[in-house]
ZAKOL-528688 format. One line per field, with one value per residue (C-alpha): residue number from 1; residue in three letters; x, y, z. Coordinates in steps of 0.05 Angstrom, whole numbers, plus 5000, padded with zeros to 4 digits. Layout:
BEGIN
resi <- (NUM  ...)
resn <- (ALA  ...)
u <- (X  ...)
v <- (Y  ...)
w <- (Z  ...)
//
This chain:
BEGIN
resi <- (1  2  3  4  5  6  7  8  9  10  11  12  13  14  15  16  17  18  19  20  21  22  23  24  25  26  27  28  29  30  31  32  33  34  35  36  37  38  39  40  41  42  43  44  45  46  47  48  49  50  51  52  53  54  55  56  57  58  59  60  61  62  63  64  65  66  67  68  69  70  71  72  73  74  75  76  77  78  79  80  81  82  83  84  85  86  87  88  89  90  91  92  93  94  95  96  97  98  99  100  101  102  103  104  105  106  107  108  109  110  111  112  113  114  115  116  117  118  119  120  121  122  123  124  125  126  127  128  129  130  131  132  133  134  135  136  137  138  139  140  141  142  143  144  145  146  147  148  149  150  151  152  153  154  155  156  157  158  159  160  161  162  163  164  165  166  167  168  169  170  171  172  173  174  175  176  177  178  179  180  181  182  183  184  185  186  187  188  189  190  191  192  193  194  195  196  197  198  199  200  201  202  203  204  205  206  207  208  209  210  211  212  213  214  215  216  217  218  219  220  221  222  223  224  225  226  227  228  229  230  231  232  233  234  235  236  237  238  239  240  241  242  243  244  245  246  247  248  249  250  251  252  253  254  255  256  257  258  259  260  261  262  263  264  265  266  267  268  269  270  271  272  273  274  275  276  277  278  279  280  281  282  283  284  285  286  287  288  289  290  291  292  293  294  295  296  297  298  299  300  301  302  303  304  305  306  307  308  309  310  311  312  313  314  315  316  317  318  319  320  321  322  323  324  325  326  327  328  329  330  331  332  333  334  335  336  337  338  339  340  341  342  343  344  345  346  347  348  349  350  351  352  353  354  355  356  357  358  359  360  361  362  363  364  365  366  367  368  369  370  371  372  373  374  375  376  377  378  379  380  381  382  383  384  385  386  387  388  389  390  391  392  393  394  395  396  397  398  399  400  401  402  403  404  405  406  407  408  409  410  411  412  413  414  415  416  417  418  419  420  421  422  423  424  425  426  427  428  429  430  431  432  433  434  435  436  437  438  439  440  441  442  443  444  445  446  447  448  449  450  451  452  453  454  455  456  457  458  459  460  461  462  463  464  465  466  467  468  469  470  471  472  473  474  475  476  477  478  479  480  481  482  483  484  485  486  487  488  489  490  491  492  493  494  495  496  497  498  499  500  501  502  503  504  505  506  507  508  509  510  511  512  513  514  515  516  517  518  519  520  521  522  523  524  525  526  527  528  529  530  531  532  533  534  535  536  537  538  539  540  541  542  543  544  545  546  547  548  549  550  551  552  553  554  555  556  557  558  559  560  561  562  563  564  565  566  567  568  569  570  571  572  573  574  575  576  577  578  579  580  581  582  583  584  585  586  587  588  589  590  591  592  593  594  595  596  597  598  599  600  601  602  603  604  605  606  607  608  609  610  611  612  613  614  615  616  617  618  619  620  621  622  623  624  625  626  627  628  629  630  631  632  633  634  635  636  637  638  639  640  641)
resn <- (UNK  UNK  UNK  UNK  UNK  UNK  UNK  UNK  UNK  UNK  UNK  UNK  UNK  UNK  UNK  UNK  UNK  UNK  UNK  UNK  UNK  UNK  UNK  UNK  UNK  UNK  UNK  UNK  UNK  UNK  UNK  UNK  UNK  UNK  UNK  UNK  UNK  UNK  UNK  UNK  UNK  UNK  UNK  UNK  UNK  UNK  UNK  UNK  UNK  UNK  UNK  UNK  UNK  UNK  UNK  UNK  UNK  UNK  UNK  UNK  UNK  UNK  UNK  UNK  UNK  UNK  UNK  UNK  UNK  UNK  UNK  UNK  UNK  UNK  UNK  UNK  UNK  UNK  UNK  UNK  UNK  UNK  UNK  UNK  UNK  UNK  UNK  UNK  UNK  UNK  UNK  UNK  UNK  UNK  UNK  UNK  UNK  UNK  UNK  UNK  UNK  UNK  UNK  UNK  UNK  UNK  UNK  UNK  UNK  UNK  UNK  UNK  UNK  UNK  UNK  UNK  UNK  UNK  UNK  UNK  UNK  UNK  UNK  UNK  UNK  UNK  UNK  UNK  UNK  UNK  UNK  UNK  UNK  UNK  UNK  UNK  UNK  UNK  UNK  UNK  UNK  UNK  UNK  UNK  UNK  UNK  UNK  UNK  UNK  UNK  UNK  UNK  UNK  UNK  UNK  UNK  UNK  UNK  UNK  UNK  UNK  UNK  UNK  UNK  UNK  UNK  UNK  UNK  UNK  UNK  UNK  UNK  UNK  UNK  UNK  UNK  UNK  UNK  UNK  UNK  UNK  UNK  UNK  UNK  UNK  UNK  UNK  UNK  UNK  UNK  UNK  UNK  UNK  UNK  UNK  UNK  UNK  UNK  UNK  UNK  UNK  UNK  UNK  UNK  UNK  UNK  UNK  UNK  UNK  UNK  UNK  UNK  UNK  UNK  UNK  UNK  UNK  UNK  UNK  UNK  UNK  UNK  UNK  UNK  UNK  UNK  UNK  UNK  UNK  UNK  UNK  UNK  UNK  UNK  UNK  UNK  UNK  UNK  UNK  UNK  UNK  UNK  UNK  UNK  UNK  UNK  UNK  UNK  UNK  UNK  UNK  UNK  UNK  UNK  UNK  UNK  UNK  UNK  UNK  UNK  UNK  UNK  UNK  UNK  UNK  UNK  UNK  UNK  UNK  UNK  UNK  UNK  UNK  UNK  UNK  UNK  UNK  UNK  UNK  UNK  UNK  UNK  UNK  UNK  UNK  UNK  UNK  UNK  UNK  UNK  UNK  UNK  UNK  UNK  UNK  UNK  UNK  UNK  UNK  UNK  UNK  UNK  UNK  UNK  UNK  UNK  UNK  UNK  UNK  UNK  UNK  UNK  UNK  UNK  UNK  UNK  UNK  UNK  UNK  UNK  UNK  UNK  UNK  UNK  UNK  UNK  UNK  UNK  UNK  UNK  UNK  UNK  UNK  UNK  UNK  UNK  UNK  UNK  UNK  UNK  UNK  UNK  UNK  UNK  UNK  UNK  UNK  UNK  UNK  UNK  UNK  UNK  UNK  UNK  UNK  UNK  UNK  UNK  UNK  UNK  UNK  UNK  UNK  UNK  UNK  UNK  UNK  UNK  UNK  UNK  UNK  UNK  UNK  UNK  UNK  UNK  UNK  UNK  UNK  UNK  UNK  UNK  UNK  UNK  UNK  UNK  UNK  UNK  UNK  UNK  UNK  UNK  UNK  UNK  UNK  UNK  UNK  UNK  UNK  UNK  UNK  UNK  UNK  UNK  UNK  UNK  UNK  UNK  UNK  UNK  UNK  UNK  UNK  UNK  UNK  UNK  UNK  UNK  UNK  UNK  UNK  UNK  UNK  UNK  UNK  UNK  UNK  UNK  UNK  UNK  UNK  UNK  UNK  UNK  UNK  UNK  UNK  UNK  UNK  UNK  UNK  UNK  UNK  UNK  UNK  UNK  UNK  UNK  UNK  UNK  UNK  UNK  UNK  UNK  UNK  UNK  UNK  UNK  UNK  UNK  UNK  UNK  UNK  UNK  UNK  UNK  UNK  UNK  UNK  UNK  UNK  UNK  UNK  UNK  UNK  UNK  UNK  UNK  UNK  UNK  UNK  UNK  UNK  UNK  UNK  UNK  UNK  UNK  UNK  UNK  UNK  UNK  UNK  UNK  UNK  UNK  UNK  UNK  UNK  UNK  UNK  UNK  UNK  UNK  UNK  UNK  UNK  UNK  UNK  UNK  UNK  UNK  UNK  UNK  UNK  UNK  UNK  UNK  UNK  UNK  UNK  UNK  UNK  UNK  UNK  UNK  UNK  UNK  UNK  UNK  UNK  UNK  UNK  UNK  UNK  UNK  UNK  UNK  UNK  UNK  UNK  UNK  UNK  UNK  UNK  UNK  UNK  UNK  UNK  UNK  UNK  UNK  UNK  UNK  UNK  UNK  UNK  UNK  UNK  UNK  UNK  UNK  UNK  UNK  UNK  UNK  UNK  UNK  UNK  UNK  UNK  UNK  UNK  UNK  UNK  UNK  UNK  UNK  UNK  UNK  UNK  UNK  UNK  UNK  UNK  UNK  UNK  UNK  UNK  UNK  UNK  UNK  UNK  UNK  UNK  UNK  UNK  UNK  UNK  UNK  UNK  UNK  UNK  UNK  UNK  UNK  UNK  UNK  UNK  UNK  UNK  UNK  UNK  UNK  UNK  UNK  UNK  UNK  UNK  UNK  UNK  UNK  UNK  UNK  UNK  UNK  UNK  UNK  UNK  UNK  UNK  UNK  UNK  UNK  UNK  UNK  UNK  UNK  UNK  UNK  UNK)
u <- (7103  7151  7216  7225  7264  7257  7246  7192  7202  7150  7192  7255  7222  7196  7265  7295  7246  7262  7337  7327  7285  7338  7393  7353  7343  7415  7440  7396  7419  7493  7486  7452  7507  7559  7527  7522  7596  7614  7575  7615  7681  7692  7716  7747  7681  7642  7686  7673  7598  7594  7636  7586  7530  7565  7575  7499  7487  7549  7511  7482  7499  7491  7539  7589  7587  7592  7648  7688  7674  7701  7763  7778  7767  7814  7867  7859  7869  7929  7962  7957  7926  7916  7842  7828  7864  7822  7758  7774  7783  7717  7677  7707  7694  7623  7608  7638  7604  7536  7511  7451  7497  7519  7456  7474  7502  7528  7575  7609  7613  7647  7694  7713  7727  7775  7811  7819  7849  7899  7915  7886  7851  7833  7801  7764  7738  7711  7675  7646  7620  7587  7554  7529  7498  7459  7437  7453  7409  7452  7489  7543  7562  7571  7614  7657  7663  7688  7741  7764  7769  7809  7858  7865  7878  7813  7790  7742  7701  7706  7676  7617  7605  7606  7555  7511  7518  7496  7437  7409  7406  7344  7338  7328  7376  7316  7303  7375  7389  7455  7481  7460  7499  7562  7555  7545  7604  7650  7626  7637  7704  7725  7702  7743  7804  7794  7786  7850  7888  7863  7886  7816  7826  7765  7720  7757  7743  7669  7664  7700  7653  7593  7624  7634  7563  7537  7525  7590  7609  7608  7668  7696  7708  7728  7799  7767  7731  7796  7827  7770  7783  7857  7844  7800  7853  7909  7864  7852  7926  7940  7896  7937  7878  7921  7871  7815  7858  7873  7799  7783  7833  7804  7734  7754  7787  7725  7681  7727  7775  7851  7862  7937  7924  7887  7936  7994  7960  7947  8020  8044  7998  8021  8093  8080  8086  8147  8116  8142  8072  8049  8114  8099  8029  8058  8103  8042  8004  8062  8072  8001  8018  8081  8046  7991  8042  8075  8141  8208  8251  8309  8269  8276  8203  8146  8131  8186  8142  8119  8192  8211  8156  8176  8248  8226  8186  8247  8289  8238  8242  8318  8332  8383  8400  8327  8317  8376  8352  8285  8317  8360  8298  8269  8333  8333  8263  8269  8341  8319  8280  8319  8277  8305  8377  8360  8334  8395  8439  8404  8412  8487  8495  8461  8510  8569  8587  8605  8634  8570  8527  8568  8557  8482  8470  8514  8472  8408  8438  8458  8387  8354  8397  8343  8344  8268  8264  8260  8296  8357  8356  8354  8411  8454  8430  8452  8520  8530  8516  8567  8620  8603  8616  8682  8748  8770  8712  8674  8686  8656  8598  8588  8586  8535  8491  8495  8472  8415  8395  8393  8347  8300  8297  8279  8221  8195  8214  8241  8249  8292  8333  8347  8367  8417  8446  8460  8489  8533  8562  8575  8609  8653  8674  8685  8730  8773  8775  8739  8681  8666  8633  8557  8525  8513  8443  8400  8407  8350  8292  8251  8191  8122  8097  8150  8127  8054  8063  8083  8027  7975  7993  7967  8020  8025  8036  8088  8126  8124  8148  8208  8230  8221  8260  8299  8280  8206  8214  8247  8190  8141  8178  8180  8106  8085  8128  8104  8031  8044  8081  8035  7971  7998  8020  7953  7914  7956  7949  7984  7998  8070  8084  8116  8187  8170  8107  8055  8027  7958  7904  7913  7873  7857  7918  7908  7983  7987  7974  8049  8056  8011  8042  8016  7945  7890  7878  7857  7813  7854  7925  7952  7940  8005  8001  8056  8092  8085  8139  8150  8182  8228  8251  8305  8374  8421  8465  8530  8576  8590  8521  8523  8447  8400  8329  8277  8224  8154  8091  8040  7975  7915  7851  7787  7720  7655  7642  7605  7546  7559  7501  7496  7458  7453  7492  7568  7600  7640  7704  7681  7672  7647  8318  8356  8426  8479  8468  8505  8496  8494  8505  8455  8490  8470  8501  8538  8580  8564  8587  8624  8577  8601  8559  8574  8585  8657  8679  8727  8764  8775  8790  8842  8789  8748  8748  8804  8788  8804  8820  8778  8706  8657  8658  8622  8556  8561  8587  8614  8681  8687  8745  8757  8781  8822  8829  8771  8787  8730  8717  8720  8657  8610  8563  8607  8590  8651  8664)
v <- (0134  0172  0138  0121  0175  0229  0301  0342  0416  0433  0398  0432  0500  0485  0464  0526  0571  0535  0545  0619  0626  0592  0636  0699  0676  0655  0722  0761  0718  0725  0800  0805  0763  0808  0872  0844  0826  0897  0924  0879  0899  0829  0851  0785  0748  0802  0794  0719  0729  0776  0728  0673  0720  0735  0660  0653  0717  0748  0810  0829  0903  0906  0848  0879  0946  0917  0869  0927  0969  0913  0904  0977  0973  0914  0955  1010  0960  0926  0988  0957  0969  0898  0896  0960  0934  0871  0911  0955  0893  0862  0925  0940  0869  0871  0937  0913  0846  0866  0930  0934  0951  1015  1048  1037  1101  1065  1021  1081  1114  1053  1050  1122  1106  1051  1097  1148  1096  1079  1152  1154  1221  1232  1164  1176  1243  1209  1156  1209  1249  1187  1173  1245  1240  1179  1208  1281  1281  1230  1268  1214  1229  1303  1283  1238  1294  1340  1290  1284  1360  1364  1314  1363  1419  1456  1467  1524  1481  1423  1465  1484  1410  1393  1447  1420  1351  1373  1412  1347  1313  1314  1373  1331  1279  1235  1228  1207  1138  1105  1124  1197  1198  1173  1223  1281  1257  1255  1321  1359  1326  1348  1419  1418  1395  1450  1503  1479  1481  1552  1573  1581  1539  1565  1543  1476  1465  1482  1432  1378  1389  1381  1317  1288  1306  1253  1181  1141  1103  1027  0987  0982  1057  1066  1089  1148  1165  1163  1210  1260  1264  1272  1326  1364  1360  1385  1440  1466  1462  1505  1559  1554  1522  1467  1453  1446  1398  1356  1354  1330  1273  1255  1257  1211  1162  1160  1145  1101  1071  1070  1077  1081  1138  1181  1163  1185  1252  1258  1245  1295  1349  1336  1351  1418  1461  1425  1419  1362  1343  1334  1298  1246  1237  1230  1173  1135  1148  1125  1064  1043  1048  1008  0954  0948  0943  0883  0888  0876  0937  0904  0894  0941  0929  0970  1043  1091  1150  1127  1116  1184  1218  1179  1201  1273  1266  1239  1296  1345  1309  1315  1240  1238  1164  1142  1192  1164  1093  1112  1149  1088  1046  1101  1103  1028  1031  1096  1109  1145  1199  1262  1284  1231  1249  1322  1304  1261  1319  1366  1315  1309  1384  1396  1346  1381  1316  1355  1300  1260  1321  1335  1264  1266  1332  1309  1247  1289  1330  1268  1242  1308  1352  1399  1474  1477  1439  1461  1397  1417  1488  1459  1412  1471  1510  1452  1448  1522  1512  1455  1500  1559  1516  1490  1528  1569  1547  1613  1616  1547  1569  1630  1587  1540  1600  1627  1560  1558  1629  1606  1548  1592  1643  1591  1566  1636  1645  1715  1729  1667  1681  1752  1727  1677  1724  1775  1721  1695  1765  1773  1705  1722  1788  1753  1702  1760  1789  1851  1843  1799  1732  1734  1704  1628  1608  1548  1490  1481  1435  1396  1440  1414  1415  1366  1316  1331  1309  1240  1238  1250  1185  1115  1071  1028  1090  1117  1051  1046  1117  1115  1045  1060  1098  1158  1201  1187  1205  1270  1287  1273  1318  1375  1369  1365  1424  1465  1453  1463  1529  1560  1542  1569  1636  1644  1629  1672  1736  1792  1752  1739  1664  1631  1607  1563  1561  1508  1462  1455  1412  1345  1350  1298  1261  1278  1284  1209  1195  1200  1136  1084  1028  1058  1058  1098  1168  1177  1233  1286  1302  1368  1391  1419  1493  1535  1588  1661  1684  1747  1706  1666  1714  1748  1732  1693  1740  1702  1670  1613  1584  1528  1525  1575  1580  1557  1608  1590  1612  1654  1617  1640  1601  1631  1598  1622  1614  1550  1547  1501  1468  1416  1351  1341  1358  1350  1290  1297  1335  1374  1448  1478  1050  1074  1103  1074  1098  1093  1026  1050  1001  1002  1052  1114  1184  1161  1116  1136  1104  1152  1151  1158  1147  1079  1047  1071  1092  1149  1166  1235  1218  1173  1126  1119  1057  1051  1074  1128  1195  1255  1275  1240  1257  1322  1328  1336  1403  1423  1413  1412  1451  1487  1549  1513  1449  1427  1433  1412  1445  1405  1366  1402  1382  1324  1284  1244  1214)
w <- (2077  2123  2139  2213  2250  2197  2219  2185  2168  2221  2275  2250  2254  2323  2347  2315  2351  2416  2404  2390  2452  2494  2464  2481  2553  2560  2532  2580  2638  2623  2614  2681  2713  2680  2705  2775  2772  2751  2811  2857  2823  2795  2726  2704  2720  2683  2621  2620  2629  2569  2527  2542  2521  2455  2445  2442  2403  2370  2346  2413  2419  2495  2506  2458  2494  2563  2543  2515  2577  2622  2581  2590  2664  2668  2631  2684  2740  2708  2677  2608  2540  2514  2533  2496  2435  2437  2446  2385  2343  2366  2356  2288  2263  2289  2255  2190  2188  2214  2181  2227  2284  2250  2275  2348  2378  2439  2399  2367  2436  2465  2406  2419  2492  2470  2422  2477  2522  2468  2456  2385  2392  2318  2312  2377  2351  2288  2328  2375  2316  2287  2354  2359  2290  2313  2380  2395  2458  2495  2551  2555  2483  2499  2558  2514  2462  2517  2539  2467  2460  2524  2494  2436  2486  2467  2539  2523  2475  2523  2578  2533  2517  2591  2607  2550  2580  2649  2621  2592  2660  2705  2751  2814  2841  2858  2783  2767  2742  2761  2692  2703  2768  2734  2678  2727  2768  2708  2679  2744  2754  2684  2698  2762  2721  2669  2724  2758  2692  2680  2750  2779  2841  2879  2822  2819  2893  2882  2825  2865  2924  2878  2851  2920  2941  2892  2914  2913  2850  2841  2866  2796  2797  2869  2849  2813  2877  2916  2864  2874  2948  2937  2885  2934  2989  2943  2915  2985  2999  2938  2968  3032  3069  3099  3155  3105  3064  3125  3143  3073  3081  3149  3121  3064  3112  3155  3094  3051  3102  3098  3023  3008  2959  3010  3065  3019  3008  3083  3100  3047  3076  3147  3128  3095  3157  3185  3254  3297  3320  3248  3231  3284  3255  3186  3209  3234  3169  3125  3168  3151  3077  3086  3126  3074  3018  3052  3013  3046  3059  3023  2960  2900  2884  2913  2922  2942  2963  3033  3051  3024  3064  3127  3116  3111  3175  3212  3185  3214  3281  3281  3272  3214  3223  3216  3159  3122  3130  3101  3043  3030  3018  2974  2933  2925  2895  2856  2838  2775  2812  2830  2889  2936  2916  2930  2999  3014  2992  3040  3097  3085  3077  3144  3175  3141  3105  3043  2999  3007  2994  2931  2907  2920  2884  2827  2818  2818  2761  2721  2726  2708  2664  2638  2646  2646  2711  2783  2803  2761  2790  2861  2847  2824  2885  2930  2896  2908  2982  2984  2953  2998  3059  3029  3033  2973  2930  2923  2848  2839  2884  2839  2777  2807  2828  2757  2729  2780  2758  2685  2703  2744  2689  2637  2679  2691  2764  2756  2831  2843  2780  2803  2872  2845  2793  2849  2894  2837  2828  2902  2907  2848  2880  2946  2912  2888  2959  2936  2985  3045  3030  3034  3095  3090  3073  3088  3041  2992  3007  2956  2939  2956  2884  2861  2914  2900  2828  2853  2905  2851  2815  2829  2863  2800  2757  2805  2806  2730  2723  2771  2748  2674  2622  2648  2588  2598  2672  2652  2605  2660  2709  2659  2641  2713  2734  2676  2693  2767  2761  2708  2744  2809  2781  2747  2811  2857  2816  2851  2914  2933  2929  2989  2973  2914  2869  2882  2829  2801  2832  2796  2733  2680  2655  2582  2572  2584  2512  2504  2546  2512  2553  2618  2645  2611  2633  2705  2726  2759  2739  2714  2643  2613  2597  2564  2603  2587  2540  2579  2634  2591  2537  2577  2549  2594  2634  2641  2590  2639  2626  2576  2563  2531  2557  2508  2487  2508  2472  2509  2513  2552  2562  2586  2597  2628  2701  2712  2760  2819  2855  2909  2897  2972  3034  3026  3058  3122  3115  3054  3057  2994  2611  2673  2676  2723  2794  2859  2894  2966  3022  3080  3125  3162  3166  3229  3184  3113  3049  3004  2945  2874  2812  2783  2850  2860  2929  2944  3008  3036  3109  3142  3169  3106  3062  3011  2941  2889  2920  2901  2890  2843  2769  2751  2714  2638  2617  2685  2719  2794  2824  2758  2796  2849  2890  2933  3007  3053  3120  3184  3206  3253  3309  3330  3268  3248  3180)
//
């Protein structure tokens, strides 16, 4: 006789089957909710949905993959790596505890993605190889293998993998699945990056145009789509097609709206030709960025670049007071970046406020003492201009020119190095009264490619860079300048470059593995490439120079010409740890503060504020006025100190 309330094995089995059926339905439902959230760009909601799915079925491969994917997306949005770390732990435990999952190619592919995000290239390569062993006909695995090879600087092999990936996709766009579209988009974008790094800008433009002819990505990857448009615009700029670059920005704005990233690129392009009409347009564009940012001018938080570009626009329009006010905000937010100090130095030099120009160029040198940098060369160039306009300082001007020549020689700019060596000799002879002083020259401007390197970054990346460690910022500047100059000289061939070399179209940020605390690699930043040794092996000409140029290996990369094809008609606009820094009060050039690194003021005029007499301390390894006392010329153009 059965006891009342007892449960028979049959009832238990029936309940168990009912529970399993409920779990399967619940898992499918939560996965569907998660995928819908991804489509809407609701990454946090998607992560929770996939966690609920794993709560019902911990070994569900689809939920594991999608959960890891969302954690990586969240890292990209927040400029972090914690989600990728968590995803690696979950995937590794699942593969260790449930051997049946070791036959799922997608899990190893997702694990490789996480390793790449963390900068662990070797571990990513191993996971990719395991995934390829399980399914060698998956185009996404070949795409991931190419990305891993690019991180290892094997661009030729990466290009072959990308071509193999594209050959596996359907021939007609009508047959593409959403996943096929994303694979094609990424593959063509990577080919564009490789072409740009190899100096083939025309091919890079063709690949970018193909990429943008695809249907737009989901909202979760809209930042990548903005980056593609910016890359196309800057690629056209590098071929001197400024109007085409501006049309690309206008087309992107008409399709995507006022994205700060596209607006920043648009403002940068408007200021290239120094026309007053375009400068007025640039002010309106940058004002949109500033309004959208909604950060107080007095705050040290926020992005410095829109204020820098607005300051440059006001300089072009001949409004030094407004330019200075904008530069002041930029300095407050990015005191570790040399380009704003260089711009302020130029502004003061134009106004013949020589002590302030001296202080600004000195600070740029303190922040960026590196002979392999254009910024350092320009700072020495600016100091030479200051001394040339001062009385009895021709010997100091000669020394600064010699140092600028050494910097240009070490970065491979032979023409500029020759110019400054000759000018240094002439200034030295003029100081001895053997010849007449050379004619004054225009003060140096910040070259476009230095600004472009900042424009290519996401606002969060730019803020993290300029407010972070000075040494890391210096490494970034050198890597970006190296990539920019080498790609430009490769693409221009026998053409004569205008003034200063231009940088590469932003290619994939594979160099970012050196900064694991920043966001995972974005799609289109420059790939570093060594300079040719023939341009850097010349011994330094003068004993005054305290640095010796580093020798650079000669590395050449070649890859086959890739076929470019259009999926459909192109979209509109497309045609195939800080150092101490000066604390500057909010004043304009009409009543400037006498800036000295460390916040000390000095006085050189009867009406200036009291303080130590004399110029600011010199950069390391250099002594101002070593050949005689500094005597500044009288102010010009009715500008009074």
